[in-house]
C-alpha positions as CSV (number, residue, x, y, z in Angstrom):
1,X,-9.1,1.5,-5.4
2,X,-6.3,2.4,-7.0
3,X,-4.1,-0.3,-5.8
4,X,-6.5,-3.0,-6.5
5,X,-6.8,-1.8,-9.9
6,X,-3.4,-3.1,-10.9
7,X,-5.2,-6.2,-11.4
8,X,-3.0,-9.0,-9.2
9,X,-1.9,-10.1,-6.0
10,X,1.5,-8.5,-6.1
11,X,3.2,-11.8,-4.2
12,X,1.4,-14.8,-5.8
13,X,-0.2,-13.1,-8.8
14,X,-3.8,-14.4,-8.2
15,X,-6.4,-12.2,-9.8
16,X,-9.3,-12.5,-7.4
17,X,-10.2,-11.8,-3.9
18,X,-7.8,-8.5,-4.2
19,X,-7.4,-6.4,-1.2
20,X,-5.3,-3.0,-0.9
21,X,-3.0,-3.0,1.8
22,X,-1.0,0.0,3.3
23,X,2.4,-1.1,3.6
24,X,2.5,1.8,6.5
25,X,-0.6,2.6,8.3
26,X,-3.3,4.6,6.7
27,X,-4.0,6.3,9.8
28,X,-0.6,8.3,8.8
29,X,-1.9,11.2,6.4
30,X,1.1,11.6,4.8
31,X,1.2,8.1,2.9
32,X,-2.3,7.2,3.3
33,X,-3.2,7.8,-0.5
34,X,0.7,7.7,-1.8
35,X,0.3,4.7,-4.5
36,X,4.1,3.7,-3.5
37,X,2.5,2.9,0.3
38,X,-0.3,0.7,-1.2
39,X,0.8,-3.2,-2.1
40,X,-2.3,-5.0,-4.0
41,X,-2.9,-8.6,-2.4
42,X,-5.3,-11.3,-2.6
43,X,-7.4,-11.8,0.6
44,X,-4.9,-14.6,1.5
45,X,-1.8,-12.8,1.6
46,X,-3.4,-9.8,2.9
47,X,-5.3,-11.2,5.6
48,X,-5.3,-15.1,6.3
49,X,-2.2,-16.9,5.3
50,X,1.0,-17.7,7.4
51,X,3.1,-15.4,5.1
52,X,0.5,-12.6,5.2
53,X,0.8,-9.0,5.4
54,X,-1.2,-9.0,9.0
55,X,0.0,-12.4,10.2
56,X,3.7,-12.0,9.6
57,X,4.4,-8.3,9.3
58,X,7.9,-8.6,9.5
59,X,8.4,-10.9,6.9
60,X,5.9,-9.1,4.6
61,X,8.1,-5.9,5.0
62,X,11.5,-7.7,4.5
63,X,10.1,-9.2,1.1
64,X,8.8,-5.9,0.2
65,X,12.0,-4.5,0.8
66,X,13.6,-7.0,-1.5
67,X,10.9,-5.9,-4.2
68,X,11.5,-2.4,-4.3
69,X,14.8,-2.1,-2.8
70,X,16.0,0.0,0.4
71,X,16.2,3.2,-0.5
72,X,12.7,3.6,-2.0
73,X,11.4,1.7,1.2
74,X,13.0,4.1,3.2
75,X,11.9,6.8,1.5
76,X,8.2,6.1,1.7
77,X,9.1,5.0,5.7
78,X,10.3,8.5,6.3
79,X,7.4,10.3,4.4
80,X,4.9,8.2,6.6
81,X,6.7,9.9,9.5
82,X,6.4,13.5,8.5
83,X,3.4,15.5,9.3
84,X,0.8,17.2,6.8
85,X,-2.6,18.6,6.8
86,X,-5.1,17.0,4.5
87,X,-6.8,20.3,3.1
88,X,-9.8,20.0,0.6
89,X,-7.2,20.8,-2.6
90,X,-5.4,17.6,-1.4
91,X,-8.9,15.5,-1.5
92,X,-9.7,17.0,-4.6
93,X,-6.9,15.5,-6.1
94,X,-7.6,12.3,-4.7
95,X,-10.7,12.5,-6.1
96,X,-9.8,13.4,-9.5
97,X,-7.0,10.7,-9.6
98,X,-10.1,8.0,-8.6
99,X,-12.2,9.4,-11.1
100,X,-9.5,9.3,-14.1
101,X,-8.8,5.8,-13.5
């Protein structure tokens, strides 16, 4: 929800049919709710287009690295490989972020 509130596809600028895409899979709890791991995309660039996050993941990651820089990309990737436990306090913080957005 917070990623979609960016208001436009970060690839093409389209403002409708917005989806939130996890750069690194949402199954990794360490970055599941990390906004740096989220990309706002139109449905075309998320799922359907020749250049989409799901149909061309290597090209998509290369674009994303150019967009944010290799250093920041590597920090997100490293964080996504860390193990964390998602306790109730963490979940409350996420809920507060959502309520205040």
